C-alpha positions in Angstrom: -22.0 255.2 -41.7 -24.3 256.2 -44.5 -24.6 254.6 -47.9 -21.9 255.5 -50.3 -22.6 258.5 -52.6 -25.5 259.8 -50.4 -25.0 263.5 -50.3 -27.8 264.4 -48.0 -28.0 264.7 -44.3 -31.4 263.4 -43.1 -31.3 265.7 -40.0 -29.1 266.0 -37.0 -31.2 263.6 -35.0 -31.2 261.0 -37.8 -27.5 261.4 -38.3 -26.9 260.5 -34.7 -28.7 257.2 -35.3 -27.3 256.4 -38.7 -23.7 257.0 -37.6 -24.1 253.7 -35.8 -25.1 251.8 -38.9 -22.9 249.8 -41.2 -22.3 250.9 -44.7 -24.1 248.8 -47.3 -22.6 250.1 -50.6 -21.8 248.1 -53.7 -18.3 247.2 -52.5 -19.7 244.2 -50.6 -22.1 243.0 -53.3 -19.7 240.7 -55.0 -19.7 238.4 -52.0 -23.3 239.2 -51.1 -26.1 236.8 -50.2 -24.5 234.9 -47.3 -26.8 233.1 -45.0 -27.5 234.3 -41.5 -29.3 233.4 -38.3 -31.0 235.3 -35.6 -27.9 235.0 -33.4 -25.6 236.8 -35.7 -24.0 237.2 -39.2 -20.9 235.9 -40.9 -20.3 239.5 -41.9 -20.2 242.4 -39.4 -23.7 243.5 -38.2 -24.8 247.0 -37.8 -25.6 248.5 -34.4 -28.8 250.3 -33.7 -29.6 253.1 -31.4 -29.8 252.1 -27.7 -33.3 253.6 -27.6 -34.5 250.9 -30.0 -36.4 247.9 -28.7 -34.8 244.5 -28.8 -37.0 243.4 -31.7 -36.1 246.5 -33.7 -32.4 245.9 -33.0 -32.8 242.4 -34.3 -34.6 243.6 -37.4 -31.8 246.1 -38.1 -28.8 243.8 -38.1 -27.1 244.4 -41.5 -23.8 243.8 -43.2 -22.2 245.3 -46.3 -24.1 244.7 -49.5 -25.8 241.5 -48.4 -29.4 240.5 -49.2 -29.3 238.1 -46.2 -27.9 240.7 -43.9 -30.5 243.4 -44.8 -33.3 241.1 -44.0 -34.4 240.7 -40.4 -32.2 238.9 -38.0 -35.5 237.8 -36.7 -36.9 237.8 -33.2 -40.1 235.8 -33.7 -43.3 237.6 -32.8 -44.5 234.4 -31.1 -42.9 231.3 -29.6 -45.5 229.3 -31.5 -44.1 227.7 -34.6 -45.7 225.9 -37.4 -46.5 222.2 -37.0 -45.1 219.6 -39.4 -47.0 219.6 -42.6 -48.9 216.5 -43.6 -49.8 217.4 -47.2 -47.3 218.2 -49.9 -49.9 219.9 -52.1 -50.3 223.6 -51.6 -52.7 225.9 -53.4 -51.7 229.6 -53.2 -54.2 232.3 -54.0 -53.2 235.6 -55.5 -56.1 237.9 -54.8 -57.3 240.4 -57.4 -60.7 242.1 -57.5 -62.5 242.9 -60.7 -63.7 246.4 -61.5 -67.3 245.3 -60.8 -66.3 244.6 -57.2 -66.7 240.8 -57.4 -63.8 238.8 -56.0 -61.7 237.0 -58.6 -59.3 234.4 -57.3 -56.5 233.0 -59.5 -54.8 229.9 -58.1 -51.4 228.4 -58.8 -50.5 224.9 -57.7 -47.1 224.5 -55.9 -46.9 220.8 -55.6 -45.0 217.6 -56.2 -48.3 215.8 -56.9 -51.0 216.1 -59.5 -53.6 217.3 -57.0 -55.7 220.2 -58.3 -55.5 223.7 -56.8 -58.4 224.9 -54.7 -59.4 228.5 -54.3 -59.5 230.0 -50.8 -62.4 232.1 -49.7 -61.7 235.7 -49.1 -61.5 235.5 -45.3 -60.2 232.0 -44.9 -57.0 231.5 -42.9 -55.1 228.4 -43.9 -53.8 226.5 -41.0 -50.3 225.1 -40.7 -51.1 221.6 -41.6 -52.1 222.6 -45.1 -48.9 224.3 -46.1 -45.2 224.5 -45.2 -44.7 228.2 -45.0 -46.7 230.2 -42.5 -46.6 233.3 -40.4 -45.2 233.1 -36.9 -48.5 232.0 -35.5 -48.8 229.0 -37.9 -51.3 230.6 -40.2 -51.1 231.6 -43.8 -49.1 234.8 -44.2 -50.8 238.0 -45.4 -48.7 240.5 -47.4 -49.8 244.0 -48.5 -47.9 245.9 -51.2 -47.8 249.7 -51.4 -45.8 250.7 -54.5 -45.6 251.9 -58.1 -45.6 250.4 -61.6 -42.9 247.8 -60.8 -45.6 245.9 -58.9 -48.7 247.3 -60.8 -47.7 246.7 -64.4 -47.8 242.9 -64.5 -50.8 241.5 -62.6 -50.5 238.0 -64.1 -48.4 234.9 -63.4 -45.2 236.7 -64.2 -45.8 239.7 -61.9 -43.7 240.3 -58.8 -46.7 240.2 -56.4 -48.0 236.9 -57.8 -44.5 235.3 -57.6 -44.0 236.5 -54.0 -47.4 235.0 -53.1 -46.3 231.7 -54.7 -42.9 231.5 -53.1 -44.1 232.6 -49.6 -47.4 230.6 -49.9 -49.1 233.8 -48.8 -52.2 235.8 -49.5 -51.0 239.0 -51.1 -52.9 242.2 -51.7 -51.2 244.3 -54.4 -52.3 247.9 -53.8 -49.6 249.3 -56.0 -50.5 252.0 -58.5 -48.4 253.1 -61.5 -47.1 256.6 -61.6 -47.1 257.1 -57.8 -44.4 258.4 -55.6 -43.7 258.1 -51.9 -43.9 261.8 -51.4 -46.7 264.2 -51.9 -46.1 267.0 -54.4 -44.4 270.1 -52.9 -46.8 271.7 -50.4 -49.6 269.5 -51.6 -50.6 268.3 -48.2 -51.1 271.9 -47.1 -54.1 272.3 -49.4 -55.6 268.8 -48.7 -57.8 267.8 -45.8 -59.5 264.5 -45.0 -62.5 265.6 -47.1 -60.6 266.6 -50.2 -57.5 264.4 -50.2 -56.5 263.3 -53.7 -52.8 262.2 -53.5 -52.3 258.6 -54.4 -48.8 258.7 -53.0 -47.5 256.4 -50.3 -48.5 259.1 -47.9 -52.1 258.9 -49.3 -52.2 255.2 -48.9 -51.0 255.5 -45.3 -53.6 258.1 -44.6 -56.2 255.5 -45.8 -54.6 252.6 -43.9 -54.6 254.5 -40.6 -58.2 255.7 -41.0 -57.5 259.3 -41.5 -58.8 259.5 -45.1 -61.6 257.8 -47.0 -60.0 255.7 -49.8 -62.7 256.6 -52.3 -60.4 259.2 -53.9 -58.7 256.4 -55.8 -61.9 254.5 -56.5 -61.4 254.6 -60.3 -58.2 252.5 -60.0 -58.1 248.7 -59.8 -56.0 248.9 -56.6 -59.0 250.4 -54.8 -61.0 247.1 -55.1 -57.9 245.2 -53.9 -57.5 247.5 -51.0 -61.2 247.3 -50.0 -61.1 243.5 -50.0 -58.2 243.4 -47.5 -58.4 243.3 -43.7 -55.2 245.2 -42.9 -55.3 244.1 -39.3 -54.3 240.6 -40.4 -51.2 241.9 -42.3 -47.9 240.1 -41.4 -45.7 242.1 -43.9 -46.0 245.4 -45.6 -43.9 245.8 -48.7 -43.2 249.5 -49.5 -41.6 250.2 -52.9 -41.2 253.7 -54.3 -38.5 255.9 -55.7 -38.5 256.2 -59.5 -41.4 258.6 -59.6 -40.0 260.6 -56.7 -36.9 261.0 -58.9 -39.0 262.1 -61.8 -41.1 264.6 -59.8 -37.9 265.9 -58.1 -38.9 265.1 -54.6 -36.3 266.5 -52.2 -34.0 264.2 -50.2 -32.9 266.5 -47.4 -35.7 266.8 -44.9 -36.9 263.9 -42.8 -39.9 265.8 -41.3 -41.6 266.9 -44.5 -44.0 264.6 -46.3 -43.2 266.2 -49.7 -39.6 264.9 -49.5 -38.7 261.3 -50.4 -37.0 260.5 -47.1 -39.7 262.3 -45.1 -42.5 260.5 -46.8 -40.9 257.1 -46.2 -40.0 257.8 -42.6 -43.4 259.3 -41.7 -45.4 256.7 -43.6 -43.6 253.7 -42.2 -43.7 255.2 -38.7 -47.5 255.5 -39.0 -47.9 251.9 -40.3 -45.8 250.6 -37.4 -47.9 252.5 -34.9 -51.2 251.3 -36.4 -50.1 247.7 -37.1 -47.4 247.0 -34.5 -47.3 243.2 -35.2 -46.5 243.6 -38.9 -43.1 243.7 -40.4 -42.2 246.4 -43.0 -39.8 245.8 -45.9 -38.6 248.9 -47.8 -37.6 248.3 -51.4 -35.3 250.9 -53.0 -35.6 251.7 -56.7 -33.7 249.7 -59.2 -31.1 250.6 -61.8 -32.5 252.4 -64.9 -31.5 253.8 -68.2 -33.1 256.9 -69.8 -33.9 257.5 -73.5 -35.1 260.6 -75.4 -36.7 261.2 -78.8 -35.9 258.5 -81.3 -34.7 256.2 -78.5 -31.6 258.3 -78.0 -29.6 257.2 -75.0 -29.4 260.0 -72.5 -27.6 258.2 -69.7 -28.2 255.9 -66.8 -29.3 256.2 -63.2 -25.7 256.3 -62.0 -24.9 259.6 -63.7 -28.2 261.3 -64.8 -29.3 263.9 -62.2 -32.7 265.4 -61.9 -31.1 268.6 -60.4 -31.4 267.1 -56.9 -29.6 263.8 -57.3 -29.3 260.6 -59.4 -31.7 257.7 -59.0 -28.9 255.9 -57.2 -29.0 258.7 -54.6 -32.6 258.0 -54.1 -31.8 254.3 -53.6 -29.1 255.2 -51.0 -31.5 257.5 -49.3 -34.1 254.7 -49.0 -31.6 252.3 -47.6 -30.5 254.8 -45.1 -34.0 255.4 -43.9 -34.5 251.6 -43.5 -31.2 251.4 -41.5 -32.2 254.3 -39.3 -35.6 252.8 -38.6 -34.2 249.3 -38.0 -36.4 247.6 -40.6 -35.7 245.2 -43.4 -34.9 246.5 -46.8 -34.1 245.4 -50.3 -31.4 247.2 -52.3 -32.2 245.7 -55.7 -30.2 248.5 -57.3 -26.9 246.9 -56.1 -27.9 243.3 -55.5 -29.3 242.6 -58.9 -25.9 243.7 -60.3 -27.5 245.5 -63.3 -25.2 247.6 -65.4 -25.3 249.3 -68.8 -23.9 246.1 -70.4 -26.5 243.7 -69.0 -29.6 246.0 -68.5 -31.5 244.3 -71.4 -31.4 241.1 -69.4 -33.6 242.7 -66.7 -35.3 245.7 -68.1 -38.0 245.9 -70.8 -37.9 249.7 -71.5 -34.9 251.0 -69.5 -37.0 251.4 -66.4 -39.5 248.6 -65.8 -38.4 245.1 -65.1 -39.0 242.5 -67.8 -40.2 238.9 -67.0 -36.7 237.7 -66.1 -36.1 240.8 -64.0 -39.4 240.4 -62.2 -38.6 236.8 -61.4 -35.1 237.5 -60.0 -36.5 240.5 -58.0 -39.4 238.4 -56.6 -37.1 235.6 -55.5 -34.8 238.0 -53.7 -37.8 239.8 -52.0 -39.4 236.5 -51.1 -36.3 235.3 -49.3 -36.3 238.5 -47.2 -40.0 238.1 -46.5 -39.4 234.5 -45.3 -36.6 235.7 -42.9 -39.0 238.2 -41.3 -41.1 235.1 -40.3 -38.3 233.3 -38.7 -37.0 231.1 -41.5 -33.3 230.7 -42.4 -32.7 230.7 -46.1 -29.5 231.3 -48.0 -29.5 234.2 -50.4 -28.6 232.2 -53.4 -31.4 229.6 -52.9 -33.5 229.0 -56.0 -37.1 229.1 -54.7 -38.4 227.2 -57.8 -36.4 224.1 -56.8 -36.0 224.4 -53.0 -37.3 221.7 -50.6 -39.9 223.7 -48.7 -40.2 221.1 -46.0 -36.5 221.7 -45.3 -37.0 225.5 -45.2 -40.0 225.0 -42.8 -37.7 223.1 -40.5 -35.3 226.0 -40.2 -37.7 228.0 -38.0 -36.7 228.0 -34.3 -39.0 225.8 -32.2 
């Protein structure tokens, strides 16, 4: 079944797949965040098309409204697991690149000791014995973010990308750009070729990541330097987060095979990433709850009821989750799982749309738990990553 309130059929072919998937609407969120293992879920798991590979089927296991269930029921990419860690002191580098092109590394110490943090060189891979959390091959995890202003706005110690790098003890390359959508503008790709491509959309980033377009078209943006410093072939997890700007630019929802529709751009872009980087996991993040204000800060409505003429922002959230279910990939439905409403929105949002510091922290913890599950770790959905015993988390990975 499709997500509740989704009014759009992706296509007949997609419907055939999605009919096999469990609904993940808000009805189940009150009891969300139950732990799971690769063998199964406490809640009912969704089935996947028989044409899917065993790994894809494992990735797609989901249950109603649950953060844990929507993360991978992981089949490890490698039987090799991390060795026992001998040092409790871990330095995590969050990589940013200055406009001048010189690498700037900020380090944050995650430690129970007073040892000082040490910066990692750009290409250095930290081996398992220096940290608790690793990728499935026992090396430091690499995460790449393609997204909008939710990730781009705060590039400091309170930002989502930085917090995910801290919690997952990973190298993270934040290639997000504010104001960008997943989809190209209507018919935009018809007038663009490899030589004159200008769309900074998710489709544009995928065109760069797959070698079809030179990335210099977004050279004036900070994310260009971050992108250029990254060896995408080492990526363990791609985080894809779009939706709010698709809503604002009125991207259609109904055609899976057009790159100027929201669902089409997500489906096409993720498919191309999977083909180019088959060993990397993809996590699709749906847009969050929002409130809209007019002149004089007049309240116009929220994302549950305010339509752009095509649908509400919640419809875009549901569409994203349906795409993830159809493709058998991990996803994050922050719209429902953060439990934001009109009565508590100020606790999470700074302007009705963008997450405030508290909202970013809650979001980052939720996303980090999903990332950790893609690498074979078992972690309960209510686990506080600021106080968790990381050695115990490391021990949950199957040997």
